[in-house]
C-alpha positions in Angstrom: -40.8 -12.6 -125.1 -40.5 -11.3 -129.1 -38.9 -13.2 -131.2 -36.0 -11.8 -133.4 -37.5 -9.8 -136.7 -36.9 -11.5 -140.1 -34.7 -8.5 -140.4 -32.3 -8.7 -137.6 -29.4 -10.1 -138.0 -26.4 -11.8 -136.0 -24.4 -8.8 -136.7 -27.5 -6.3 -135.6 -28.2 -8.2 -132.4 -25.2 -9.1 -131.0 -22.7 -6.1 -131.3 -19.3 -6.3 -131.8 -16.0 -4.7 -132.0 -12.3 -4.0 -130.4 -11.1 -0.8 -129.4 -7.5 -0.5 -127.9 -7.2 -4.2 -126.5 -10.8 -4.6 -125.8 -13.8 -6.6 -126.9 -17.1 -5.1 -126.4 -20.5 -7.4 -126.6 -23.1 -5.3 -126.7 -26.8 -8.1 -126.0 -29.3 -6.1 -128.5 -32.8 -7.1 -128.5 -34.0 -4.2 -126.0 -37.6 -5.1 -127.2 -37.2 -8.3 -125.6 -35.5 -7.9 -123.0 -32.1 -9.4 -124.2 -33.1 -12.7 -124.1 -31.5 -14.8 -125.7 -32.4 -16.3 -129.6 -30.2 -20.1 -130.1 -28.8 -18.2 -133.0 -27.2 -15.5 -130.0 -25.8 -18.0 -127.9 -23.7 -19.4 -130.8 -23.0 -16.4 -132.1 -21.2 -15.6 -128.4 -19.3 -18.7 -128.4 -17.7 -17.9 -130.9 -16.5 -14.6 -130.4 -15.4 -15.8 -126.9 -13.9 -18.4 -128.4 -12.2 -16.2 -130.9 -11.4 -13.7 -128.0 -9.0 -16.1 -126.6 -7.0 -16.8 -129.4 -6.6 -13.3 -130.9 -3.9 -11.2 -129.7 -5.3 -7.8 -130.6 -8.4 -8.5 -127.6 -6.6 -8.6 -124.2 -10.0 -8.2 -122.5 -13.7 -9.1 -122.5 -17.0 -6.4 -121.7 -19.7 -8.0 -122.1 -23.0 -5.8 -121.9 -26.4 -5.1 -123.3 -28.3 -2.2 -124.1 -32.2 -0.9 -123.0 -34.0 -1.6 -119.7 -32.2 -5.4 -119.2 -28.8 -7.6 -119.3 -30.7 -10.7 -120.2 -33.5 -11.6 -120.1 -32.2 -15.8 -120.0 -33.1 -18.1 -122.7 -35.7 -17.1 -125.2 -38.4 -20.1 -124.8 -40.3 -19.0 -128.0 -38.3 -20.0 -129.9 -37.8 -23.7 -132.0 -38.9 -26.6 -129.0 -36.2 -29.5 -127.7 -38.7 -32.2 -129.1 -38.2 -35.4 -131.0 -40.4 -35.5 -134.8 -43.9 -34.3 -135.1 -44.1 -33.0 -131.4 -42.9 -36.0 -129.2 -40.5 -35.7 -127.2 -37.4 -38.2 -126.9 -35.8 -39.2 -124.6 -33.1 -37.9 -123.4 -33.8 -34.2 -125.3 -34.1 -31.7 -122.3 -30.4 -33.1 -121.2 -28.9 -33.1 -124.8 -30.4 -29.5 -124.9 -29.5 -27.8 -122.2 -25.7 -30.1 -122.5 -25.5 -28.4 -126.1 -26.7 -24.9 -125.1 -27.3 -22.9 -122.2 -23.7 -24.9 -120.5 -21.6 -24.8 -123.9 -22.1 -20.4 -123.9 -21.7 -20.2 -119.4 -18.5 -23.2 -120.0 -17.0 -20.6 -123.0 -17.1 -17.5 -120.5 -15.6 -19.9 -117.7 -13.3 -20.7 -119.7 -11.8 -17.5 -121.8 -8.2 -17.0 -121.5 -9.2 -13.5 -121.2 -10.7 -11.5 -118.6 -14.4 -10.6 -118.7 -15.9 -8.5 -116.9 -20.2 -8.3 -116.9 -21.8 -4.7 -116.8 -25.1 -5.8 -115.8 -27.0 -2.6 -117.5 -31.0 -3.9 -116.1 -32.2 -7.0 -115.3 -30.0 -10.2 -115.4 -32.8 -12.9 -115.5 -32.5 -17.1 -115.5 -29.9 -17.6 -117.9 -29.3 -14.7 -117.8 -28.2 -14.1 -114.5 -25.2 -16.7 -115.1 -24.0 -15.2 -118.0 -23.3 -11.9 -115.3 -22.3 -14.5 -112.8 -19.8 -16.3 -115.0 -18.0 -13.2 -115.7 -14.0 -12.7 -114.0 -15.7 -9.2 -112.2 -19.6 -7.9 -112.4 -20.0 -5.0 -112.7 -24.1 -3.6 -111.9 -25.5 -0.4 -112.6 -27.7 1.0 -109.1 -30.8 0.1 -111.3 -29.9 -3.4 -112.3 -31.9 -6.2 -110.6 -31.0 -10.3 -111.0 -33.5 -13.1 -110.2 -34.0 -16.7 -110.1 -36.6 -17.2 -112.6 -36.7 -20.5 -113.1 -38.6 -22.1 -109.6 -41.2 -19.5 -110.4 -42.3 -21.0 -113.3 -41.3 -25.1 -111.8 -37.9 -25.5 -112.9 -34.5 -26.6 -112.2 -31.5 -23.7 -112.6 -29.6 -24.1 -116.0 -27.0 -22.3 -118.1 -24.6 -23.6 -114.3 -26.9 -21.7 -111.6 -26.3 -24.5 -109.1 -23.0 -24.9 -109.9 -21.9 -21.1 -109.7 -24.5 -19.5 -106.9 -22.8 -21.6 -104.1 -19.3 -20.4 -104.8 -20.1 -17.1 -105.0 -22.4 -16.9 -101.6 -22.2 -20.3 -100.2 -24.9 -23.4 -100.7 -28.1 -21.6 -97.8 -27.8 -18.4 -100.2 -27.6 -19.6 -102.8 -30.8 -22.0 -102.6 -32.1 -19.5 -100.6 -31.9 -17.5 -104.1 -32.5 -21.0 -105.6 -35.6 -21.4 -103.5 -37.3 -18.3 -104.0 -36.3 -16.8 -107.0 -36.5 -13.3 -105.3 -36.0 -10.0 -107.1 -32.2 -9.6 -105.8 -31.5 -5.5 -106.5 -28.1 -4.3 -107.1 -26.8 -3.0 -103.7 -28.2 -6.2 -101.5 -26.3 -8.6 -105.1 -23.2 -7.0 -103.8 -23.1 -7.3 -100.1 -24.2 -11.6 -101.0 -20.3 -11.5 -103.4 -22.4 -11.1 -106.9 -20.7 -8.1 -107.7 -18.4 -6.8 -107.8 -19.4 -2.7 -107.8 -22.4 -1.5 -108.2 -22.2 2.3 -109.5 -24.9 4.6 -111.3 -26.3 4.2 -114.4 -24.6 6.6 -116.1 -21.2 5.7 -114.9 -22.3 1.9 -115.8 -19.9 1.7 -119.3 -16.7 4.7 -118.4 -16.1 2.5 -115.5 -16.1 -0.6 -116.9 -13.7 0.8 -119.5 -11.6 1.7 -117.1 -11.6 -1.6 -115.6 -11.2 -3.3 -119.3 -7.9 -1.0 -120.2 -6.7 -1.6 -117.2 -6.8 -5.7 -117.8 -5.8 -4.8 -121.9 -2.2 -3.4 -120.4 -1.4 -6.2 -117.8 0.2 -9.3 -119.0 -2.4 -11.0 -120.5 -0.9 -14.5 -120.3 -0.4 -14.0 -116.7 -3.9 -13.0 -115.9 -5.0 -15.5 -118.4 -3.1 -18.1 -116.0 -4.8 -16.9 -113.2 -7.8 -17.1 -113.9 -7.9 -20.7 -114.5 -5.3 -21.3 -111.4 -8.5 -20.1 -109.7 -11.1 -21.7 -111.1 -10.2 -25.0 -111.3 -9.2 -24.5 -107.3 -12.4 -24.7 -106.4 -13.0 -28.2 -107.2 -9.5 -29.4 -106.7 -7.5 -30.3 -102.9 -4.5 -27.9 -101.8 -2.6 -30.7 -103.9 -3.4 -30.5 -107.0 -4.5 -27.0 -106.1 -0.4 -26.2 -105.6 0.8 -28.3 -108.0 -1.1 -26.0 -110.6 0.5 -23.0 -109.2 3.7 -24.0 -109.9 2.8 -25.8 -113.7 1.9 -22.0 -114.0 4.0 -20.5 -112.9 6.7 -22.3 -115.4 4.6 -22.0 -118.0 4.4 -18.1 -117.7 8.1 -17.5 -116.7 8.7 -18.1 -120.7 6.0 -15.3 -121.6 8.2 -11.8 -122.3 6.0 -10.1 -119.8 7.0 -11.8 -117.3 10.7 -11.0 -118.1 9.8 -7.1 -118.6 7.6 -7.3 -115.3 10.8 -8.5 -113.5 13.1 -5.8 -115.6 11.0 -3.0 -114.8 11.2 -3.9 -111.4 14.6 -4.1 -111.1 14.9 -0.7 -113.3 11.6 0.5 -111.2 9.7 2.2 -113.6 6.2 1.2 -115.2 6.4 -2.1 -116.7 4.9 -2.0 -120.5 2.8 -5.3 -121.0 2.1 -6.4 -124.7 0.6 -9.2 -124.4 2.7 -12.3 -125.3 
């Protein structure tokens, strides 16, 4: 994998625009199959965290340029070794917690719905970055690869957390144990992908989905996302209590009142994201 050249800037290797309520985040290191450097990772975390509190953003799309969505972490950057190249016990765990896990958590915790538009190979951390998104669209040519076992490594970036929740434990183990290339159509069959579309239609489909979400009741969607994510780790009593609390909170929003009025008046609601 190539490291970014000196003239590369974060604005060029992570493109960001906001259009019609949608934050578009585009990985742009196609020569490196969009492998993520530490600086890019921090930029991504900042963008996802910023989207949560920005009223102008009501949905997020994460995509990439070139033939790869993301080849994982750029392993040619600085190592986790201590002074003099000596690794100190705990360094690797600290690196994972402060790096890959923070990135995945930023996606899971983003208060706006996040769509992954997977345009090509999503490998290792790149696969987990896509799977952490709320909805996953994949081009027909896209593939997913759990590369860790090929390198003699344990999966990171939440892979052993995300995969069993999407496919069940046995399918997850098959993917993680063998590290085989998974075509988009098979990923859809296993429940890792919501929809597979022709390559030429990926961007337009992502825009259509994102703009539908951006026109929706933003706070209700945020609360729904939080409920679904939390339910995977909660007992029924906890999940039911969280649901009741979310309903209480949501009924203080303008969009909830607008939705009820629109229903009573038999018209399309005009949600403002508040």
